[in-house]
C-alpha positions as CSV (number, residue, x, y, z in Angstrom):
1,M,26.6,-2.0,1.3
2,H,23.1,-0.5,0.8
3,T,20.7,-2.2,-1.5
4,I,18.9,0.4,-3.6
5,I,15.5,-0.4,-4.9
6,I,14.4,1.9,-7.7
7,L,10.6,1.6,-8.2
8,A,9.9,5.3,-8.7
9,H,12.3,8.2,-9.0
10,G,11.7,11.9,-8.7
11,S,12.4,14.9,-6.7
12,L,11.3,13.3,-3.4
13,G,14.2,10.9,-3.4
14,E,13.6,7.8,-1.2
15,W,10.1,9.1,-0.3
16,D,9.0,8.3,-3.9
17,E,9.4,4.6,-3.2
18,L,7.6,4.8,0.1
19,I,4.6,6.6,-1.5
20,F,4.6,4.2,-4.5
21,L,4.7,1.1,-2.2
22,S,2.0,2.5,0.1
23,I,-0.4,3.2,-2.8
24,A,0.3,-0.4,-4.1
25,A,-0.4,-1.8,-0.6
26,I,-3.6,0.2,-0.3
27,F,-4.7,-1.1,-3.7
28,L,-4.0,-4.7,-2.9
29,I,-5.8,-4.4,0.4
30,M,-8.9,-2.9,-1.3
31,M,-8.9,-5.6,-3.9
32,G,-8.5,-8.3,-1.2
33,I,-11.5,-6.9,0.7
34,A,-13.6,-6.7,-2.5
35,W,-12.7,-10.3,-3.3
36,V,-13.6,-11.6,0.2
37,R,-16.9,-9.7,0.1
38,S,-17.7,-11.2,-3.3
39,R,-17.0,-14.7,-2.1
40,V,-19.1,-14.4,1.1
41,S,-22.1,-12.6,-0.3
42,T,-24.9,-14.3,-2.3
43,P,-25.4,-12.9,-5.8
44,E,-28.6,-11.0,-6.2
45,A,-29.7,-13.1,-9.2
46,L,-29.7,-16.2,-7.0
47,E,-31.8,-14.7,-4.2
48,E,-35.5,-15.4,-4.8
49,S,-38.1,-13.0,-3.4
50,P,-41.5,-14.2,-2.4
51,E,-43.1,-12.2,-5.2
52,E,-41.2,-14.0,-7.9
53,S,-42.2,-17.5,-6.6
54,S,-45.9,-16.7,-6.8
55,T,-45.6,-15.4,-10.3
56,S,-43.6,-18.4,-11.5
57,A,-46.4,-20.8,-10.4
58,S,-49.0,-18.8,-12.4
59,N,-46.7,-18.8,-15.4
60,N,-46.4,-22.6,-15.3
61,E,-50.2,-23.0,-15.5
62,E,-50.4,-20.8,-18.5
63,R,-47.9,-22.8,-20.5
64,F,-48.7,-25.7,-22.8
65,P,-47.5,-29.2,-21.7
66,L,-44.6,-30.7,-23.6
67,E,-45.3,-33.6,-25.8
68,K,-43.4,-36.8,-25.5
């Protein structure tokens, strides 16, 4: 007895399911790659350039001290 899985149906017959599953697999692979890349890379907001560190020191000198 054959198990029939109906995910997509059309004029291509069984090829519809193959095309549907291959597109779903490609999508999942691309999302997995994007997720791995986002977990490995450092966000740009957290990276501090040398230019920003020199300006932050000058900003601290221009500010008023907090009162206790």
